[in-house]
TIMI-2910 file (N, C-alpha, C, CB; in pm, 1 decimal, decimal comma, always signed):
<rs>
+----------+----------+----------+----------+----------+----------+----------+----------+----------+----------+----------+----------+------+
!      n_x !      n_y !      n_z !     ca_x !     ca_y !     ca_z !      c_x !      c_y !      c_z !     cb_x !     cb_y !     cb_z ! resn !
+----------+----------+----------+----------+----------+----------+----------+----------+----------+----------+----------+----------+------+
!  -1708,1 !  +8057,3 !   -673,3 !  -1669,5 !  +8058,5 !   -812,1 !  -1743,3 !  +8171,3 !   -882,9 !  -1698,4 !  +7922,7 !   -878,5 !  Met !
!  -1672,1 !  +8249,5 !   -959,1 !  -1732,7 !  +8360,9 !  -1031,6 !  -1787,9 !  +8314,5 !  -1164,9 !  -1631,2 !  +8473,0 !  -1052,9 !  Arg !
!  -1897,7 !  +8371,9 !  -1201,6 !  -1954,5 !  +8345,7 !  -1333,7 !  -1888,9 !  +8436,0 !  -1435,9 !  -2107,3 !  +8366,3 !  -1333,5 !  Arg !
!  -1878,6 !  +8385,4 !  -1555,9 !  -1823,7 !  +8467,6 !  -1663,5 !  -1920,9 !  +8580,1 !  -1695,1 !  -1795,4 !  +8382,4 !  -1790,0 !  Ala !
!  -1867,0 !  +8694,9 !  -1724,9 !  -1950,4 !  +8809,5 !  -1756,5 !  -2016,9 !  +8788,4 !  -1892,3 !  -1867,3 !  +8939,9 !  -1755,8 !  Gln !
!  -2145,9 !  +8813,7 !  -1897,1 !  -2218,6 !  +8801,3 !  -2022,3 !  -2191,0 !  +8922,3 !  -2110,3 !  -2369,5 !  +8786,1 !  -1996,7 !  Leu !
!  -2181,1 !  +8898,5 !  -2237,0 !  -2162,8 !  +9010,0 !  -2329,3 !  -2299,3 !  +9058,1 !  -2376,4 !  -2073,8 !  +8969,0 !  -2450,1 !  Ser !
!  -2301,2 !  +9169,7 !  -2442,4 !  -2425,3 !  +9226,7 !  -2493,4 !  -2496,4 !  +9127,7 !  -2585,4 !  -2397,4 !  +9358,0 !  -2567,8 !  Phe !
!  -2421,7 !  +9057,7 !  -2670,1 !  -2479,7 !  +8965,1 !  -2766,3 !  -2542,1 !  +8841,8 !  -2703,3 !  -2375,7 !  +8923,0 !  -2863,0 !  Gly !
!  -2492,8 !  +8800,1 !  -2585,5 !  -2545,2 !  +8678,2 !  -2522,6 !  -2694,8 !  +8688,1 !  -2494,1 !  -2470,1 !  +8649,8 !  -2393,0 !  Asp !
!  -2737,5 !  +8797,9 !  -2439,4 !  -2879,8 !  +8816,6 !  -2410,2 !  -2963,3 !  +8822,5 !  -2536,5 !  -2900,7 !  +8943,0 !  -2329,5 !  Gly !
!  -2912,4 !  +8890,8 !  -2637,2 !  -2983,8 !  +8901,4 !  -2764,7 !  -2999,6 !  +8765,1 !  -2830,6 !  -2910,3 !  +8996,8 !  -2859,2 !  Leu !
!  -2892,6 !  +8687,5 !  -2830,1 !  -2896,8 !  +8555,4 !  -2892,7 !  -2994,9 !  +8465,4 !  -2819,0 !  -2756,5 !  +8491,5 !  -2894,7 !  Ile !
!  -2989,0 !  +8464,8 !  -2686,7 !  -3079,9 !  +8381,7 !  -2607,4 !  -3224,9 !  +8418,4 !  -2636,4 !  -3050,3 !  +8396,9 !  -2457,1 !  Ala !
!  -3252,9 !  +8546,5 !  -2648,2 !  -3388,9 !  +8591,8 !  -2676,0 !  -3434,2 !  +8548,7 !  -2815,4 !  -3397,7 !  +8744,0 !  -2662,6 !  Glu !
!  -3346,0 !  +8556,4 !  -2912,1 !  -3379,6 !  +8521,1 !  -3050,2 !  -3404,3 !  +8371,1 !  -3068,7 !  -3268,4 !  +8565,9 !  -3143,0 !  Glu !
!  -3331,4 !  +8285,8 !  -2999,7 !  -3344,1 !  +8141,2 !  -3020,8 !  -3438,0 !  +8074,0 !  -2922,1 !  -3209,2 !  +8076,6 !  -3012,0 !  Val !
!  -3490,7 !  +8147,2 !  -2826,8 !  -3573,2 !  +8085,6 !  -2722,6 !  -3697,9 !  +8016,9 !  -2778,2 !  -3614,4 !  +8190,2 !  -2621,5 !  Ser !
!  -3753,5 !  +8065,5 !  -2888,1 !  -3875,3 !  +8005,3 !  -2942,5 !  -3846,5 !  +7900,2 !  -3050,0 !  -3964,5 !  +8113,3 !  -3000,0 !  Asp !
!  -3721,7 !  +7865,5 !  -3072,0 !  -3686,6 !  +7766,8 !  -3173,4 !  -3698,0 !  +7622,7 !  -3122,3 !  -3545,9 !  +7792,3 !  -3222,6 !  Leu !
!  -3719,3 !  +7605,6 !  -2995,1 !  -3725,6 !  +7472,8 !  -2935,6 !  -3858,8 !  +7406,2 !  -2968,7 !  -3705,9 !  +7480,7 !  -2783,2 !  Arg !
!  -3852,1 !  +7284,2 !  -3027,8 !  -3972,7 !  +7208,6 !  -3061,5 !  -4015,3 !  +7121,3 !  -2944,5 !  -3949,4 !  +7122,3 !  -3186,6 !  Asp !
!  -4141,3 !  +7077,3 !  -2947,3 !  -4195,3 !  +6994,1 !  -2838,9 !  -4119,2 !  +6862,6 !  -2825,6 !  -4343,8 !  +6965,7 !  -2862,9 !  Asn !
!  -4078,8 !  +6802,1 !  -2936,8 !  -4010,5 !  +6672,9 !  -2930,4 !  -3876,6 !  +6684,5 !  -2858,5 !  -3989,5 !  +6617,0 !  -3071,0 !  Trp !
!  -3819,0 !  +6802,8 !  -2857,9 !  -3689,1 !  +6821,3 !  -2791,8 !  -3701,1 !  +6803,4 !  -2640,4 !  -3632,1 !  +6960,8 !  -2823,9 !  Met !
!  -3813,7 !  +6843,0 !  -2584,3 !  -3834,8 !  +6824,8 !  -2440,2 !  -3844,3 !  +6676,7 !  -2406,4 !  -3962,4 !  +6898,4 !  -2393,8 !  Glu !
!  -3915,3 !  +6601,0 !  -2489,4 !  -3926,8 !  +6456,7 !  -2467,2 !  -3789,7 !  +6390,4 !  -2482,5 !  -4028,7 !  +6393,8 !  -2566,0 !  Ala !
!  -3712,9 !  +6433,1 !  -2582,4 !  -3579,2 !  +6377,2 !  -2602,4 !  -3488,9 !  +6408,8 !  -2483,5 !  -3517,1 !  +6431,4 !  -2732,0 !  Ala !
!  -3498,9 !  +6528,6 !  -2429,4 !  -3418,4 !  +6564,8 !  -2311,8 !  -3451,2 !  +6476,7 !  -2192,4 !  -3440,5 !  +6711,6 !  -2275,2 !  Asp !
!  -3580,8 !  +6444,9 !  -2174,0 !  -3619,7 !  +6358,0 !  -2062,5 !  -3561,9 !  +6218,5 !  -2080,1 !  -3772,7 !  +6350,6 !  -2050,4 !  Arg !
!  -3567,4 !  +6167,1 !  -2201,7 !  -3513,3 !  +6033,4 !  -2228,2 !  -3362,5 !  +6033,2 !  -2206,4 !  -3547,2 !  +5987,7 !  -2372,7 !  Val !
!  -3294,2 !  +6135,0 !  -2257,8 !  -3149,1 !  +6142,3 !  -2244,3 !  -3104,5 !  +6164,9 !  -2099,7 !  -3095,1 !  +6252,9 !  -2332,2 !  Leu !
!  -3192,9 !  +6217,6 !  -2017,5 !  -3160,4 !  +6238,2 !  -1876,2 !  -3171,1 !  +6109,1 !  -1796,1 !  -3252,1 !  +6343,6 !  -1816,1 !  Ala !
!  -3238,9 !  +6007,4 !  -1852,1 !  -3255,6 !  +5879,1 !  -1784,0 !  -3131,9 !  +5792,7 !  -1809,8 !  -3385,5 !  +5806,4 !  -1832,3 !  Asp !
!  -3048,8 !  +5780,0 !  -1709,7 !  -2920,8 !  +5709,4 !  -1722,4 !  -2939,4 !  +5562,3 !  -1760,6 !  -2842,8 !  +5719,0 !  -1591,6 !  Glu !
!  -3046,1 !  +5499,8 !  -1712,1 !  -3071,9 !  +5358,5 !  -1744,4 !  -3097,0 !  +5338,4 !  -1893,3 !  -3191,8 !  +5306,6 !  -1664,6 !  Glu !
!  -3177,5 !  +5427,0 !  -1951,1 !  -3209,3 !  +5416,8 !  -2093,6 !  -3083,8 !  +5440,3 !  -2177,2 !  -3319,8 !  +5518,0 !  -2132,4 !  Ile !
!  -3008,6 !  +5543,5 !  -2142,7 !  -2887,2 !  +5575,7 !  -2219,0 !  -2787,8 !  +5460,3 !  -2212,1 !  -2822,1 !  +5705,5 !  -2165,8 !  Val !
!  -2771,3 !  +5401,7 !  -2094,4 !  -2679,7 !  +5288,7 !  -2078,6 !  -2725,7 !  +5170,0 !  -2162,1 !  -2668,6 !  +5248,3 !  -1930,8 !  Thr !
!  -2855,7 !  +5139,9 !  -2159,6 !  -2909,1 !  +5028,1 !  -2237,4 !  -2886,5 !  +5048,2 !  -2387,1 !  -3058,2 !  +5010,5 !  -2209,0 !  Ala !
!  -2903,4 !  +5170,3 !  -2433,5 !  -2882,5 !  +5199,2 !  -2576,3 !  -2736,3 !  +5179,7 !  -2613,4 !  -2927,0 !  +5343,2 !  -2610,2 !  Val !
!  -2645,9 !  +5232,7 !  -2530,9 !  -2503,3 !  +5216,3 !  -2560,6 !  -2461,5 !  +5069,2 !  -2558,6 !  -2419,2 !  +5295,4 !  -2460,3 !  Tyr !
!  -2515,2 !  +4991,7 !  -2465,0 !  -2482,7 !  +4848,8 !  -2459,1 !  -2534,0 !  +4775,9 !  -2584,1 !  -2543,1 !  +4785,1 !  -2331,6 !  Glu !
!  -2654,3 !  +4810,7 !  -2628,1 !  -2708,9 !  +4748,8 !  -2748,6 !  -2625,7 !  +4786,4 !  -2870,9 !  -2855,4 !  +4790,7 !  -2769,0 !  Ala !
!  -2582,9 !  +4910,6 !  -2878,8 !  -2498,6 !  +4952,4 !  -2990,9 !  -2364,2 !  +4880,9 !  -2988,9 !  -2477,1 !  +5103,6 !  -2987,8 !  Leu !
!  -2308,3 !  +4860,2 !  -2870,8 !  -2182,8 !  +4786,3 !  -2860,3 !  -2198,6 !  +4644,4 !  -2911,7 !  -2133,8 !  +4784,3 !  -2715,9 !  Asp !
!  -2306,8 !  +4577,0 !  -2875,2 !  -2331,2 !  +4440,0 !  -2920,0 !  -2349,6 !  +4435,2 !  -3071,2 !  -2454,5 !  +4381,5 !  -2849,8 !  Gln !
!  -2421,7 !  +4531,0 !  -3124,1 !  -2443,8 !  +4536,1 !  -3269,2 !  -2310,8 !  +4555,5 !  -3340,2 !  -2542,5 !  +4650,0 !  -3306,8 !  Arg !
!  -2228,4 !  +4642,5 !  -3286,4 !  -2097,6 !  +4669,5 !  -3346,1 !  -2011,7 !  +4543,5 !  -3346,9 !  -2025,7 !  +4782,4 !  -3270,0 !  His !
!  -2014,6 !  +4468,6 !  -3237,9 !  -1933,2 !  +4347,4 !  -3229,3 !  -1977,2 !  +4242,9 !  -3331,3 !  -1940,4 !  +4288,9 !  -3088,6 !  Leu !
!  -2107,8 !  +4235,6 !  -3358,1 !  -2157,9 !  +4137,2 !  -3454,8 !  -2123,0 !  +4174,9 !  -3597,4 !  -2308,2 !  +4122,1 !  -3441,6 !  Arg !
!  -2122,2 !  +4304,1 !  -3629,1 !  -2100,5 !  +4346,0 !  -3767,2 !  -1954,6 !  +4375,1 !  -3798,3 !  -2182,9 !  +4467,6 !  -3796,8 !  Thr !
!  -1869,5 !  +4378,7 !  -3697,2 !  -1729,3 !  +4412,6 !  -3719,1 !  -1660,8 !  +4321,3 !  -3820,6 !  -1654,9 !  +4407,2 !  -3588,6 !  Leu !
!  -1671,1 !  +4187,9 !  -3809,8 !  -1604,8 !  +4102,6 !  -3909,4 !  -1654,3 !  +4128,5 !  -4052,1 !  -1626,3 !  +3956,2 !  -3874,3 !  Pro !
!  -1783,5 !  +4151,3 !  -4067,5 !  -1838,7 !  +4179,5 !  -4200,2 !  -1783,0 !  +4310,7 !  -4254,9 !  -1992,7 !  +4185,2 !  -4194,7 !  Gln !
!  -1774,6 !  +4411,5 !  -4169,0 !  -1721,2 !  +4541,0 !  -4211,2 !  -1575,6 !  +4529,5 !  -4252,5 !  -1735,6 !  +4643,7 !  -4099,5 !  Asp !
!  -1498,5 !  +4455,2 !  -4174,7 !  -1356,5 !  +4438,6 !  -4208,0 !  -1339,4 !  +4365,4 !  -4340,2 !  -1283,8 !  +4362,6 !  -4096,5 !  Leu !
!  -1419,2 !  +4261,6 !  -4362,8 !  -1411,7 !  +4186,5 !  -4488,6 !  -1449,9 !  +4275,8 !  -4606,4 !  -1503,8 !  +4062,4 !  -4483,5 !  Ala !
!  -1554,0 !  +4355,3 !  -4590,4 !  -1598,5 !  +4445,2 !  -4697,3 !  -1488,9 !  +4545,2 !  -4731,6 !  -1727,5 !  +4519,4 !  -4656,2 !  Arg !
!  -1426,1 !  +4600,3 !  -4628,7 !  -1317,8 !  +4697,1 !  -4652,4 !  -1198,2 !  +4630,9 !  -4720,2 !  -1273,5 !  +4761,7 !  -4519,8 !  Arg !
!  -1165,1 !  +4510,9 !  -4676,2 !  -1050,8 !  +4440,2 !  -4735,7 !  -1077,3 !  +4412,8 !  -4882,5 !  -1022,6 !  +4307,9 !  -4661,0 !  Ala !
!  -1199,0 !  +4368,3 !  -4915,5 !  -1232,9 !  +4339,2 !  -5054,9 !  -1227,9 !  +4466,6 !  -5139,6 !  -1372,8 !  +4274,6 !  -5064,0 !  Leu !
!  -1270,4 !  +4578,7 !  -5081,7 !  -1267,4 !  +4703,9 !  -5157,7 !  -1124,6 !  +4751,9 !  -5181,8 !  -1346,6 !  +4811,9 !  -5084,5 !  Ser !
!  -1030,0 !  +4702,0 !  -5103,5 !   -888,6 !  +4739,8 !  -5120,8 !   -814,6 !  +4642,6 !  -5211,2 !   -818,7 !  +4746,9 !  -4985,4 !  Cys !
!   -885,9 !  +4544,6 !  -5265,4 !   -823,3 !  +4452,8 !  -5359,3 !   -779,8 !  +4320,0 !  -5301,0 !   -707,4 !  +4517,6 !  -5418,8 !  Gly !
!   -812,0 !  +4292,7 !  -5175,0 !   -777,9 !  +4163,0 !  -5115,3 !   -873,3 !  +4058,1 !  -5173,2 !   -787,2 !  +4167,8 !  -4957,1 !  Val !
!   -821,9 !  +3943,4 !  -5210,9 !   -907,3 !  +3839,4 !  -5269,1 !   -989,1 !  +3771,3 !  -5159,6 !   -822,0 !  +3735,0 !  -5345,7 !  Ser !
!  -1104,1 !  +3715,6 !  -5199,0 !  -1189,2 !  +3645,3 !  -5102,6 !  -1116,4 !  +3527,9 !  -5039,4 !  -1317,0 !  +3596,5 !  -5170,2 !  Lys !
!  -1031,3 !  +3464,2 !  -5115,3 !   -958,5 !  +3347,7 !  -5064,4 !   -861,3 !  +3386,7 !  -4952,0 !   -881,8 !  +3279,3 !  -5178,8 !  Glu !
!   -815,0 !  +3509,6 !  -4950,6 !   -721,8 !  +3553,1 !  -4849,1 !   -789,7 !  +3587,2 !  -4716,9 !   -645,5 !  +3671,4 !  -4898,7 !  Ala !
!   -920,3 !  +3602,5 !  -4719,1 !   -992,8 !  +3637,1 !  -4596,7 !  -1011,0 !  +3513,6 !  -4510,0 !  -1129,7 !  +3699,9 !  -4629,8 !  Leu !
!  -1008,8 !  +3531,3 !  -4378,2 !  -1033,5 !  +3416,8 !  -4289,2 !  -1177,6 !  +3369,8 !  -4302,1 !  -1002,7 !  +3453,9 !  -4142,3 !  Pro !
!  -1198,3 !  +3241,4 !  -4285,6 !  -1333,0 !  +3184,9 !  -4295,1 !  -1412,9 !  +3216,5 !  -4170,1 !  -1326,9 !  +3033,2 !  -4317,0 !  Arg !
!  -1543,5 !  +3238,1 !  -4188,1 !  -1632,5 !  +3262,7 !  -4074,1 !  -1649,9 !  +3135,7 !  -3995,4 !  -1769,2 !  +3316,2 !  -4120,1 !  Ala !
!  -1664,7 !  +3150,6 !  -3865,9 !  -1682,5 !  +3032,5 !  -3777,4 !  -1825,1 !  +2997,5 !  -3762,0 !  -1623,0 !  +3056,2 !  -3640,9 !  Arg !
+----------+----------+----------+----------+----------+----------+----------+----------+----------+----------+----------+----------+------+
</rs>
């Protein structure tokens, strides 16, 4: 497979931004490279989303003018 030819600007840009990387970015890259951690975070976010979904839908319905009486009761 051939690599794309670099343009004159590519080297200049890489040189200019090389020192913009902060120390915390390296730690974040290590965490994001750990598939177990990333999976656990996504699973936790999914669970949180499932718990708040009915509340979000009710809030949106009320903001659109639906009366509280028309909303289904919580179980």
